[in-house]
C-alpha positions in Angstrom: 0.0 -0.1 0.0 1.2 3.5 -0.8 2.5 5.6 2.2 -0.1 8.3 1.8 -3.0 5.6 1.8 -1.6 4.0 4.8 -1.8 7.3 6.8 -5.2 7.9 5.7 -6.3 4.6 6.9 -4.7 5.1 10.2 -6.6 8.4 10.6 -10.0 6.8 9.8 -9.3 4.1 12.4 -8.8 6.6 15.1 -11.7 8.9 14.0 -14.5 6.4 13.5 -14.8 5.0 17.1 -14.8 8.5 18.6 -17.7 9.2 16.4 -19.7 6.2 17.5 -19.1 7.0 21.0 -20.1 10.6 20.8 -23.5 9.6 19.4 -24.4 7.7 22.5 -23.8 10.8 24.9 -26.6 13.0 26.1 -26.1 16.7 25.6 -25.8 18.5 28.9 -29.2 20.1 29.9 -31.1 17.5 27.9 -34.9 17.1 28.4 -34.5 13.9 30.3 -32.1 15.6 32.8 -34.5 18.4 33.4 -37.4 15.9 34.0 -35.2 13.8 36.5 -34.5 17.0 38.6 -38.3 17.5 39.1 -39.0 13.8 39.9 -40.9 13.0 43.3 -39.2 10.0 44.7 -40.4 7.8 47.6 -37.9 9.4 49.8 -39.3 12.9 49.8 -41.2 14.2 52.8 -43.2 17.3 53.6 -42.0 19.5 56.3 -44.3 19.9 59.3 -44.7 23.1 61.4 -44.1 21.6 64.9 -45.1 24.8 66.6 -48.5 24.5 65.1 -48.8 21.1 66.0 -47.9 21.7 69.6 -50.5 24.6 69.8 -53.2 22.4 68.1 -52.8 19.9 70.9 -53.0 22.6 73.4 -56.3 23.9 72.0 -57.9 20.8 70.9 -61.4 20.0 72.2 -60.9 16.2 71.7 -59.1 13.7 69.4 -61.4 14.4 66.4 -60.6 18.1 66.7 -56.9 17.5 67.1 -56.7 15.2 64.0 -58.7 17.8 62.0 -56.2 20.6 63.2 -53.2 18.3 62.4 -54.4 17.6 58.8 -54.9 21.2 58.1 -51.3 21.9 59.3 -49.8 19.1 57.3 -49.0 20.1 53.7 -48.8 16.6 52.0 -51.4 14.5 50.3 -51.4 11.8 53.1 -53.9 11.7 56.1 -52.4 11.7 59.4 -54.3 9.4 61.8 -54.3 10.0 65.4 -54.2 7.4 68.4 -54.9 8.7 71.9 -54.1 6.5 74.9 -54.4 7.3 78.7 -51.6 5.1 80.1 -52.5 5.9 83.6 -54.1 8.7 85.8 -51.3 11.2 84.9 -50.0 10.1 81.6 -51.5 10.5 78.0 -49.9 9.4 74.8 -51.0 10.8 71.4 -49.4 9.4 68.3 -49.8 10.7 64.8 -49.3 8.1 62.0 -49.8 7.3 58.3 -52.1 4.4 58.4 -50.6 2.9 55.2 -52.1 -0.6 55.7 -55.5 0.8 56.7 -55.6 -1.7 59.8 -56.4 1.0 62.3 -53.3 0.2 64.5 -50.1 2.1 64.9 -47.4 0.3 63.4 -43.7 1.4 64.4 -42.8 2.2 60.8 -46.0 4.4 60.4 -45.3 6.7 63.2 -45.0 10.5 62.4 -44.8 11.8 65.9 -45.8 11.2 69.6 -47.0 13.8 72.3 -46.5 12.6 75.6 -48.5 14.5 78.4 -47.9 14.2 82.1 -49.4 15.8 85.3 -46.8 17.3 87.4 -49.0 18.7 90.2 -52.5 19.3 91.1 -52.7 22.3 88.8 -49.6 21.8 86.4 -48.5 19.5 83.6 -46.0 19.3 80.8 -45.9 17.8 77.4 -43.3 17.0 74.7 -43.5 16.1 71.0 -41.0 13.7 69.3 -40.7 13.1 65.5 -40.4 9.7 63.9 -39.5 8.3 60.6 -38.5 11.0 58.2 -39.1 13.5 61.0 -36.7 11.7 63.5 -34.5 14.1 65.2 -37.2 16.6 66.2 -38.0 16.9 69.7 -39.8 19.8 71.4 -38.8 21.2 74.9 -40.9 20.1 77.7 -43.8 22.6 77.4 -45.5 23.6 80.6 -49.2 24.2 81.1 -51.2 25.2 84.1 -54.8 25.5 85.2 -56.3 28.7 84.0 -54.3 28.9 80.8 -56.2 29.0 77.6 -56.5 25.4 76.4 -59.1 23.0 74.9 -61.3 20.6 76.8 -59.0 17.7 75.7 -56.3 19.0 78.1 -58.3 21.1 80.6 -60.3 18.0 81.8 -57.3 16.7 83.7 -57.5 19.7 86.1 -61.0 19.1 86.8 -62.0 17.8 90.4 -62.7 14.0 90.1 -60.9 13.7 86.8 -61.2 10.2 85.4 -59.0 9.4 82.1 -61.2 9.0 79.1 -59.0 7.1 76.9 -57.9 4.0 78.8 -59.5 2.4 75.8 -57.5 4.1 73.2 -59.1 6.2 70.5 -57.9 5.6 66.9 -59.0 7.5 63.8 -61.6 5.3 62.2 -61.3 4.5 58.5 -64.8 6.1 58.0 -63.3 9.5 58.9 -60.6 9.6 56.4 -62.7 10.9 53.5 -64.2 13.5 55.8 -60.6 14.6 56.9 -59.8 14.8 53.1 -62.7 17.0 52.5 -62.3 19.4 55.5 -58.7 19.8 54.6 -59.3 20.6 51.0 -61.9 23.1 52.0 -59.4 24.6 54.5 -56.7 24.9 51.9 -59.1 26.4 49.4 -60.1 29.0 52.0 -56.5 29.7 53.0 -54.3 29.6 49.7 -51.7 32.0 51.1 -50.7 29.4 53.6 -49.6 26.8 51.1 -47.4 26.8 48.0 -47.4 24.4 45.3 -44.3 23.1 43.8 -43.7 22.3 40.0 -44.0 18.6 40.9 -47.6 19.4 41.7 -47.4 18.6 45.4 -48.5 21.2 47.9 -46.2 22.4 51.0 -46.9 24.4 54.0 -45.4 27.8 54.2 -43.0 28.4 57.1 -44.0 29.5 60.5 -42.9 33.1 61.5 -41.7 31.6 64.8 -39.3 29.1 63.2 -35.6 29.9 62.9 -33.4 28.5 60.0 -30.0 27.6 60.9 -26.8 27.8 58.9 -26.9 25.3 56.0 -30.8 25.3 55.8 -31.7 22.9 58.6 -34.8 24.3 60.2 -35.4 24.2 64.2 -38.7 24.0 65.6 -39.4 26.3 68.6 -37.2 25.5 71.5 -35.0 22.6 70.4 -36.5 21.1 67.3 -33.9 19.8 64.9 -35.9 19.1 61.8 -39.1 20.0 60.1 -39.9 23.1 62.1 -41.3 25.6 59.6 -39.0 24.9 56.7 -41.0 24.3 53.4 -39.9 22.1 50.7 -39.0 18.5 50.5 -36.0 16.4 51.9 -34.6 13.7 49.8 -32.0 11.3 51.0 -28.7 11.9 49.2 -29.9 14.8 47.0 -31.4 18.3 47.2 -34.8 18.9 45.5 -35.5 22.3 44.3 -39.0 23.9 44.6 -40.1 26.9 42.8 -43.6 28.5 43.3 
């Protein structure tokens, strides 16, 4: 073979594979990359305003009123079921949970939060909220309450003479109430659109509470010692950040 033909053949051999490889590469900023950025994964969770949850418990007239208030606070699509149990004459345990298997029981993996209330004297008590699952790491300070403070009957009953615990047989949100809670929450959101913001993924998230501080790095702290969820709005995803725009 002539020398010039040998040189041309060598160039073609080097260039052709590179061309094949370049065909398989996706250009930066492609449509598929943009779509992936906005994908909603199973690891995303909606932030909860814990200050509002603590206040809702304090003002609730009963378990049904509390579960209604909690679901108005929560900005996601799931319904938070509630279990209320009086462990003894002085202690009440309230559990918020996602009843994913619809069996009406609190499974450990379904817990969202617990509120433990304890009488500390004839006219004083305290309660604390703790987060679970995606909200693990949040805990409120021990919140003090006393007879004469503004509170709902769910809490004020314990200061009444002759008080007898009402939930020794635990209350749990019945399955028949789920549809009603969905409806009441939808009506609440329609009447208070400024409290919620919709992301480009189509999910709705609660706006932050004015009482919640945000620490360096973006982690939100609930009032008085909460470490996660506070009033931060958006989603948290394991291993990656998910951007939200109004």
